[in-house]
N, C-alpha and C positions, 0 to 999 in steps of 0.2 A: 653470368662470364661460365663457358665453358673451363674441366678438370685443368688439361692442359694448355688453354688458354691463361688458366688464372698461374701453370707451374711457369710455366715462360717471363708469366711480369713478372713471377715474387723472384727466381733466379736473375734477371735483369735488373731489378730492386738493389734487390744484394751486391752483387757487383756495384752496381750507385756508388752504395758507400764508399767504396775505394777509388770511387773517381776511375772505373773500370770498363771501357763500353767492350762487349762481347760480338765475337764474330758467333755465325751459327751453330760451325764445330762446335765453340766453349758454351754454350748456350744446350749443346747436344748433350752432351760430357758432361756440367755441371750440375745441371735440369736439375730441380729441388721436386721429384716426387720418389715416393716409392714403388711402381712402376713403370718398366722398361715402353720407350714412346720410343717409335721409329723414326730415319730421320727426315723420311718424304714425309709423315703426317705433320711431325716437326716444322717442318717447313711451314705445309700448308697453311694450320695456326697461326702463327709468326706474321705468315704477310696480311689478314685481318686485325691482328693486334693495331687499335687506333692511338692506347700512349706511346706506341711503340714508334719511333722514327729509325731509317737505319741512313749515315752516312759512311762513304765507302764500302772497305768492307764488315762496317759495326753496325752492329745495331743497340739502343740507348733507349732515356725516354727523353722522347719530347722534349725541345727547351732544352738538354741537357748535351747539346753540338760542341761544345768547345773543348769537354775531356778526350776526342776523339783524337784534336793535337796532341796534347797530357800523352794519351798513350801510345802514339806514335813517337813526339818525343824520350821518354822514359823505354819504349823498350831497346831504342840505341846505344843507351846507355846500362842497361842492364845486361846485355850484350856480351858489351865490353869489360861488365862487372864480372859477367861468366869464365871468361876464358883470362881470369884474375885468379876463383875461386876455384878451378878445378886448377891449375895449377899447382896451391898452398893445399885443398885437396887429398891430390896423389899424394905432399912429402905426407899429412898428418896419415893418410893410411898405413903409412911404415909403423906405428902404434899400434901396436902386436896383438893389445885388446877390442883393437875397436872389431865392430863387427859391421855398419853403415853410419854412412856419412851423408847427408842429404845437406839442398842448399830449400832454407824452408822462408818464411814469410812472401814480401813481393817481389824478392826477387826474384825467386822458384817462378813465377809467375808475369815475367816479365816485365813488372811495375815499381821499379826501385830506382828511387830518386837517383842524382848526382853523389848527393852527399850522405847517400844513405850506409850503415854500416850492413851486414852481410849473417845472413842468422844461418847457423848450422843445427839439424839434426838428427844425433848417435845416439847408434846402438850397441850396446858394450857388454863382451861377455858378461860370462853370466858369474857373478860374485864381483864383479869389479869396475864398478862402479866411478868409484872414487877412484885408485888407479886409473885408469881412462883418463877421466877430468885434468889428473894433475900432469900426466902424461901429453895430454893437446893441449891447455894452458902451459906448459913449459916451452914446448916446441912453438907456438903462437908467440910467445912471446921473443926467443930467439929469429927471428923473422922478422919481427919488428912490425908482427899484424894483430893480436890482443885488446879486441876493445873492455881496458876497464872501465870499472864506473868512474860515471860522475868527468869524463872526458868530455871535449863541448866539437872535438871535431872529430870524427870518428868515420869519419869515409873510408871505406873500403877498407877495415878493419873487421873483422872475426868474433863474434859472437855467440858464444857456451848457449844456445837459449834452452835447448832439454836435450835433455842426455837418461837414457831409458837399458836397465838392463834386460839382454836378451831371457832371461824366464819370468819377465811382468811390462809382454804389450799389453796389457786390458788400462782404457782407461774406466773413470769411476760414472759412477751413472747419472749426478749433475753436468760433466764430462762429454755424454755420449746426445751431443745437438748440431746441432747446422753448424758452428764458426767449427770445432774441433774435425766434423770431417771435412771443411774444404782444406783445412794446413792440410791431412792424413792425404787427401785424394791430389791436390795440391803438392805437395814433398818431389821434390828434384833429385832422386836418388844418383849419387855419383861415387860411390862405392863402396861394394854391393857383395860379403863376405856368408860362403854356409848357404845364403836363401834366407839371409838375413830380413830385407825387403818384403819378398814374399810373405814369407811366414808370419812378419806385422802386418800384410794387407789380409793375410788368412786372417788371424783371432781377429781384428777388429772388422768384419763384415756387417760391423753391424749399420756402417756406412752405410753402405746400398740400402738402407732404410731410405735414409737422405737424399743420396742420390740412383735410381737402381740404372744408372747406365753407362755410370762410370768404370771404365778400363780401366785397369794399372799399367804405365810403361811398362815393357817389357825392356827388362836390362840384365846382361850377364852380372854371371853370378862367378866368381871361384872357392876354393877352397880353401881354407886355415891354415899356411904352412906348417908344414911342421917346426920348427924353432918357434911360432908365436905360440905353438900349442905348448912349449917346454919352457918357455917365460909364464908360461899363464899357468904353470905348472910350482913355478921358481916362484912366484907371488905367491902360492898358498902355502910353500913351503916356510916362505921368511916372514907371513901376516905383513905384507909390505900395504894388502888393501886398509890396514885397521891403521897402519902409520901413518895412513895419506888421508885417511879423514879425519880423522888427528889435526893435522895440518893442516889441514883448508876448513875446516870447520872453526879455529881457531885465528887466522884473518878474515870468515867472513865474518863473525861472532857478533860485530859492532856494526854492519854495514847492512844485516836483512830487514828483511822486508814481510811479505807476501809469497818469496819463496819458497819452495818447495826441495828439503833437500834430505828423502829418504833414501837408504841403503837400494832400492831398486829404480828409483826419478828422483835427476837434482834435475830442477824448475826452477828460471830464473826470467818471474816476468813481475817486479814490483807494483806492475799497475793490470792489473784484471782487465786487460783491449781484450778481450774473446767476450765478456760479457756486455762490453756496454753496447758492443758489438750484435749484437744480439737484443736489446735493448732497445734500441735505434732500428733493428732492422721488423722486427716483433710490430713497437706502435707504429712503423710505416706500414705495413700488412694488415692492422686492423683498419686505421684512415683509409686503404684505396678501400678497402672492402665496402666502404660507406659510399663510397664514392664511384 
């Protein structure tokens, strides 16, 4: 099988793990390749792939045509969720230590189910990660929209999946993989201050080694307001960051699992879902090479 055909198949196989058939534009955008491919070249190679089927405007593995209806249904549900999410996120942007808020996970690609929660990715002002989380949780609690651990009904509740300090946009070597590359590429930025999104993509340019065709969305940026800068200075003056950390660590202590709680990264993933996806993906790739 030619290089491009193989990359197309790998891309569709990866999406299939999420029951997610792809349009031709999505295959091109997320193509698993370290070299750029033209759309015309991709279209030509895609048309002769024997293992791939087309239904409506979606490409998928033969025998998996049923996931097209699932995607269409989830897309409609996701569009409703995003309308709600944007309203809440715009309110959360009032937190003066926030630099970026984006929708992550399945909702960012319109693949969310009705009862799913809403995952958020946040970039905080330098040295204000604990303050940022404290204020965001407080805000969401006031709105009745915070997803607490252990809740069975999580529909439309907000989960602060990951918060990173703007001074640390880097991922460790073991996290620089196809799963993380997808998470970054599929991020849907909503609030963007001081070009935080653009800087984040620039400092994580390693993702283009996995998806060379990826073109970051154009998103407006606004400058951090003067009052927000003053607030940030007051946090330093009154050591609120240290207080916020002490309070939250005390509340988390009994429930901590595999979460990361550093002063530059807060990642709340009790189970390493990414690692499981990579293992499945690699086993499927190995199998298809032999068939």
